[in-house]
C-alpha positions in Angstrom: -3.2 -32.3 -52.3 -5.8 -34.7 -50.8 -7.9 -33.8 -48.0 -5.7 -35.1 -45.4 -2.9 -33.1 -46.1 -5.3 -30.2 -46.4 -6.5 -30.6 -42.9 -2.9 -31.1 -41.5 -2.1 -27.8 -43.1 -5.1 -26.2 -41.9 -4.3 -27.5 -38.2 -0.9 -26.2 -38.4 -2.0 -22.7 -39.6 -4.4 -22.5 -36.6 -1.7 -23.6 -34.0 0.8 -20.6 -35.9 -1.9 -18.4 -35.3 -2.8 -19.3 -31.8 0.6 -19.3 -31.0 1.0 -15.7 -32.7 -2.1 -14.3 -30.7 -0.7 -15.7 -27.3 2.6 -14.2 -28.1 1.0 -10.6 -28.8 -1.3 -11.0 -25.6 1.6 -11.7 -23.6 3.4 -8.5 -24.9 0.2 -6.4 -24.3 0.0 -7.4 -20.8 1.6 -5.5 -18.3 4.6 -7.2 -16.6 5.0 -7.6 -12.8 7.4 -4.5 -12.9 4.8 -2.3 -15.0 2.3 -3.3 -12.2 4.4 -2.4 -9.2 5.5 0.9 -11.1 1.8 1.6 -11.8 0.8 1.0 -7.8 3.7 3.3 -7.0 2.5 6.1 -8.9 -1.1 5.9 -8.0 0.0 5.2 -4.5 1.9 8.7 -4.4 -0.7 10.4 -5.5 -3.3 8.9 -3.1 -1.0 9.4 -0.3 -1.0 13.3 -0.8 -4.3 13.3 -1.0 -4.9 11.4 2.3 -2.5 13.7 4.0 -3.9 16.6 2.6 -7.7 15.8 4.1 -6.6 13.9 7.4 -4.2 16.4 8.1 -6.9 19.2 8.0 -8.8 17.6 11.3 -6.6 19.1 14.0 -7.5 22.6 12.5 -11.2 21.7 13.5 -10.8 19.4 16.4 -7.9 20.7 18.9 -6.3 17.6 20.5 -6.0 15.9 17.5 -2.2 15.2 16.3 -1.6 14.4 12.4 0.8 11.1 11.8 2.1 10.0 8.8 1.8 6.3 7.7 4.2 4.0 5.6 5.4 0.7 5.5 4.0 -2.7 5.8 0.3 -1.4 6.9 0.2 1.1 3.7 1.0 4.3 2.9 -1.3 7.5 4.0 -2.1 9.2 7.2 -3.9 9.1 10.7 -5.0 11.5 13.2 -5.5 10.3 16.7 -6.2 12.1 20.2 -6.2 10.9 23.9 -8.4 12.4 26.3 -8.7 11.6 30.0 -12.0 11.7 31.6 -12.8 12.1 35.3 -16.4 11.0 36.4 -17.2 10.0 39.9 -13.8 9.7 41.0 -12.7 7.4 38.6 -10.2 8.2 35.5 -10.6 6.6 31.9 -8.6 7.2 28.7 -10.7 7.8 25.5 -8.7 7.0 22.4 -10.2 8.4 19.1 -8.5 7.6 15.8 -9.1 7.9 12.1 -6.7 5.9 9.8 -6.7 6.3 5.6 -4.5 4.2 3.7 -3.6 2.5 0.6 -2.3 -0.9 1.2 0.8 -2.4 -0.1 1.5 -3.7 -3.4 0.5 -7.2 -3.7 0.6 -9.9 -6.4 -3.2 -9.8 -6.8 -2.8 -6.5 -8.7 -5.3 -4.5 -7.1 -5.5 -1.2 -5.6 -6.6 -1.3 -2.0 -7.9 1.5 0.2 -8.6 1.2 3.6 -10.2 3.6 6.4 -10.6 2.8 10.2 -12.1 5.3 12.3 -12.6 4.9 16.4 -14.5 7.5 18.6 -13.9 7.2 22.2 -12.6 4.0 22.3 -15.4 2.6 20.0 -14.7 1.6 16.4 -17.1 3.7 14.3 -16.3 2.5 11.0 -14.0 0.2 8.8 -13.9 0.6 5.5 -12.3 -1.2 2.3 -12.6 -0.5 -1.2 -10.2 -2.1 -4.2 -10.5 -2.5 -7.9 -8.1 -4.0 -10.4 -4.8 -2.0 -10.7 -4.9 -2.1 -14.2 -8.5 -0.2 -14.5 -8.3 1.7 -11.3 -9.8 5.1 -11.2 -7.8 7.3 -9.1 -10.5 10.0 -8.9 -12.9 7.1 -7.6 -10.4 6.2 -4.6 -9.9 10.5 -4.3 -13.8 10.6 -3.8 -14.0 7.9 -1.2 -11.0 9.6 0.7 -12.8 12.9 0.9 -16.4 10.9 1.9 -14.6 9.0 4.4 -12.8 11.7 6.1 -15.8 13.8 6.3 -18.0 11.0 7.6 -15.5 10.5 10.5 -16.1 14.5 11.3 -19.5 14.4 11.2 -19.5 11.2 13.4 -16.8 12.9 16.1 -18.8 16.2 16.1 -22.3 14.3 16.5 -20.7 12.7 19.5 -19.7 15.7 21.5 -16.2 16.4 19.6 
């Protein structure tokens, strides 16, 4: 067998090896359905944690009402209250709200957590955190939920809540 024949055989072996490696990688890669299933599992756990944390605010700040959130904006919870202020004969409505959600599944394959806090008609924070879904650390997300709810409670209390 001459050099040219051995070269062709080596190229064919390499192509077969490459095809086998690509097939193996595709088999190991998560399917779209696997990503959806994983997102749903983590979302359920996190939305339960959000509810447990955010739903405690009305116990400490009377007048707040809890609202479960689900749908195209995400899954989670919100707490809100409206206050009527009378000053110098003028009536003003002041709105306060904390909203924490896990954003809906997207083709980007990320787990996205969002929080928005408003105190007396002023946005005090707007947070987002995301990780690749396959590598997402649910404990990190739980810690952020705790941190953001505590931050909102501290801000609300510091402004005369």
